[in-house]
N, C-alpha and C positions, 0 to 999 in steps of 0.2 A: 696073787691072792688079797681079795675083794676085801677092804677092813669092816669090821661087825659093828653094826649100829644097833643098838639095842633100845628100844621107847619104853617107858614103863608108863603104864594107862591105869590111874588107879580108880576110873567109873565107867564100869562098862555102859552103864545108861546115857554116856553123853554121844547123844546119833551122830552128830555132825562131826564131831571132833574123831569118832571112833572112824566113821565113812572115811574124812580126809586122810588119815593115817594111813589105812588102807588101801587106797588111791597111791599114795606117796608109796608106799612098799613094792605095789605092784609097779610103778611107773619104770622108765626106761632109767633111771638112776640104779635099779637094782643091778645093771651092768656096771656097777662099778662100785656100789657098795652092798653089804649083806645085812639086807633089814632082819629084825627079829620085833615083835609085838608083844609084850607081855603084861599081863593084867595084874596089878598086886595092889596090897592095902598098905597105903603110905603111912597111916596112921601107926602102923605096927612096928614096932622097934627093933630091928633085924640088921646085922653085921654081913650082910648078904655082899660076899665077892662077884661080880657078873665078869665071866669071859667075855670084852667088847672093848673097842677100840674107843668107842665116844656110847656116853650114856646121854638118854633124851628122856627127861620127864615132864610129863601130860597128868597135870591135874593140879584143882584150885588149890593156892597156896592158905594156910591157914596156922595158928598155933600149934595146934595137935598137932600137927604135919611136921613141923621145923624139927622136933629131935632125930626122927626117921629121915630126913632128909641128911643130919648131921652124920647121923649111923652112915647114910648110902656114902656121904663124903669121905669119911673116914676109913670105910670098908675099901673104895675105890680110890685112893688117894691118887695115884699114878693116871686114872682114868679123866678125859675131860667127863664135865656135867652141864650139859645144857639143858634150858628151862623154857619150856614154850608155854607163855601166857595166851593159853586160853578164853579165862574167865573175867578178868576186871578189866572195866573202862572208867574212863569219864562218868558216863550215864547210871553206872551202876554205885557208884560213889556216894551220888546225888540221892539215889534213890534208897538203897540198902545198909550205908553207912552211917552209924548214928554217930560214933566216935573216929573221926577222920585221921586224930594224931596218932591213936592205938593201931589204925589200920596199915598206918605209912610207916610204922613201925616193926610192926609184922613183917609185910614187902620188902621193907631191906633188909633184915635180917636173915629172910628166906632168898632173895636175891644174891646176897652176898656168898651162899656158899657154892654160886655157878659162876662156871666160866664165862659164859653167854646167855642172855635171855632173849628168846625170840619173842617179836612181836607179830600178831597176825593179821596187822594194819598200820598205816601210817598214822592215822587217827591215834591209835590205841599209843603208840610207839611215841608220838608227839607230848601224851598228857601223860606217860611215865615218866618223860622226864621233866616237864614241867609240874609233876606232882611231886619230885623232887627223892625218888626213888632207886633212878637208874641215871648215870650219864651216859650220852651218845656211845661211846667208846666201849661199853657193855654190851649195847643194844647190837642185834642182828633184826632189820626189818627184812623178814623172808615172804611175810602176807600169809596170805592161805589162798587157795585152793583146790579142785579136784579136776576128775576126768569127766570132761563133758561130754563125750561124744554120744553119748545116750538119748543126751536132752537135743543136741543140736539136731538130732533126727526124727524131733518132734514137728508134725505138721506146722506151717505158720497158721493164725488165728484167724478164725471165721466167725466174725463177732454174732454173738445169739441175743435172742429177746425171749425171756429176760434175762439182763445181763447177768453170767455166770462167775462170780468171785469163789476164789478159794483162799485156805489160809492151810499152813500145818507147822508142824513142830512141836515140842513138849508144851503139854497143858500147864502152864507154872504160870506166875506174877511175870517174868521176864517178858514172856512174848507178847503179852496186853490183848489178848484175847477176848479179857472182860469187854476192854473199851471197845473193841468190834463187835462185839456181839449186841451192845447196848446200842451203838448205831446204827445197826441192823433195824433195828426198829423204826428206823423212820422210812422204811421203804418196805413197800408190799412185795408178796411172792410173785407177783405178775410184773414187777420194775425189774428186783436185784434178789438172787439168790445165793448162800454163802455155804460152801461146804466145809468141813473142819475136820483135818487127817492129826491123828497123833494119839498120845496117851499121857499120862502124868498126873500129880497131886491133886490138879485143881480140875481133874476133868467134872466130878460131880458136881461141884458150886457150875462151874459153865454149864453144863447141861440143866442144871435147873434154872439158870439165867435165861435159856432160849428157850425153857419150857414151851411159854405160848406163841412163840415164833415158827411157823410151817416153813419159813424160807431160807430155818437154818436148820443145818443137817451135820450129824457127826459120823463117821463111819471108822474110828480108831486108828491105828495103826497102817500105813501102806509101806508093801517093799516094793512094790512098779511106780516110783515117784514120777518119771517119764509119763507114762499111760494116765496117772491121777493129772499131770499138769495139761495134759492131752484134751482134758475137757473143760479147762477153765477159758473165759477172757482177759481175765488179771486176778495176778495174786497180791494178799493183803499180807503186809509184815509190818503189824503196830509195834514192833517190840518197843519195851522201855528203856533196856539197853541190849547192845550187840557188837561186842568186840568185834566181828567180821561181819555173818550170815550169810552161810553157806545158801540158805532158801532163797535168797535173791540173785546169787550167782546160777543158779540152777533154774531158776523161774526164765530170767534174760536167755542163757542158753536156750532152753526150749521156745522163747520167742513170744512169751507172755510178758503184758504189761505190770508194771509195778506199782503197787498203791506204799510210800514208806515214809516214814520220816528220817530227816537229814539230821543223826545221828551216828556216832562212833564210826564202826568199821563200814554202816549203810551209807555215808557220807563221801568215804571213797568209793563205792561203788556208785554213787550218784554222780559224781565227778566223771569217773569213765562214760558213763552213761550220756552225760552232755557235750561230751569231745566227739561222740559219734552219732548223735542224733542228725537225722538227715529229713530230707523229704525224697518222697516215691511217688510211682504211679498212683498209689492210693490215696495221697494227701501227705503233710508234714508229720512224720511219726517222731514224737519226743521219747515215748515209750515206758515212761514213767510219770507216776504222779506224785508229789511232794505231800505229805501229811504237815501242815504248815504248825501246827498246835496239836500235840500228843493228848487228844482228849477224845472224849465223845463227837463233840460238835465239830473237832477239826475233821475226824476220821470221815464224819460225815459229809463234810463239807467234801473233801478229796474223792470218795465214792460219786457223789452227785456231779463233780467234774467229769469223771471218765464215764459217767452214763451218759451226760450230755453232750460227750465230744464225738469226733468223727474219727477218727484214726486212733484203733485200741493194737496194740500189739507193739512189738521188738521189730526195727531194723534189720537187714541182714547183718550190717556193719558192725554194729550193737552184740549180737549173738555172737559172732566171730570173735568178738574181744573178749570172752569169757575161755576162747580156746589158746588166745596169746598169754591171758593171765597167767593161766594154768603152765605153757612152756617156760614164762617169765620166774614164776614160782621155783620149779625144777630148777631152773638153771641158778638160781639165789641158794635155795638148798645144798647144790651141788659146790658152790664156792666157797659156802660155810663147813660143809663136812671135810673140805679138801684141805682147809686149813689146818685140821687135826688129823690128818693122816699119820 
């Protein structure tokens, strides 16, 4: 009989997290484990006893949630409780935490209730140890990935003129789209165009920012991301923080050049791209452009370098590396869950 693994998710709006978990539940691991995804409110104090062999919690840790997590622990005292850290990372603290000591104490109390804390990137795991909220023995470096076959099927880039950029994700401070839109003011619509997909709390502000820019278009949420990416030469990921960054993995799998800062989990993915960059019959394909300074000027400079470059796109080895990353992550998940059978 397959062990039952319940994933408790407290935010249905976390697109990347929900997509990654759905991908995990549908993966080859379903032959070994019975996965169940449940959406709950982690701020509600309930002594719910789950019929599960393993419980994995997915939700941003906060002071308001710790009582509910304690109740969850007490009601399921004989069941291993794992927590996957999708939300916090080094750059999050720099941009969003006014009182690091209080934040650190909250994380330590929350993590103390868990048997293991799962990191979505090595950069994040290193920060958790350096920040002093976890020891290495309590960490599981499972990483993050998803099934990318539909993205691999996208045809390779055939560069356009003007340069076609896209950006997608939640329209919120984290994603840095405000900086990207301001950077687009340096380009005419005959040089560069930008299409932004997604929705979120900053939608009105961002649309107002781009009001006088015909080179910037908003299209709302998209269901078919591979088809959306097929329209682009390059994907801009101007995030202020990013524990992992699934949009980067998806874009690379689709063969799209990526323009991004070397921070948090994106730095791990840049390292992977560097390991597989190579020349081909079209020239030397690096596949990415690093935003050296996450600012309007830094993004403008990175876009200009791509616009003036000769080789846009991802090589075959870089695209294939995303499939390997998916299989490696599944192996790490299986090894972790087998420990608690």
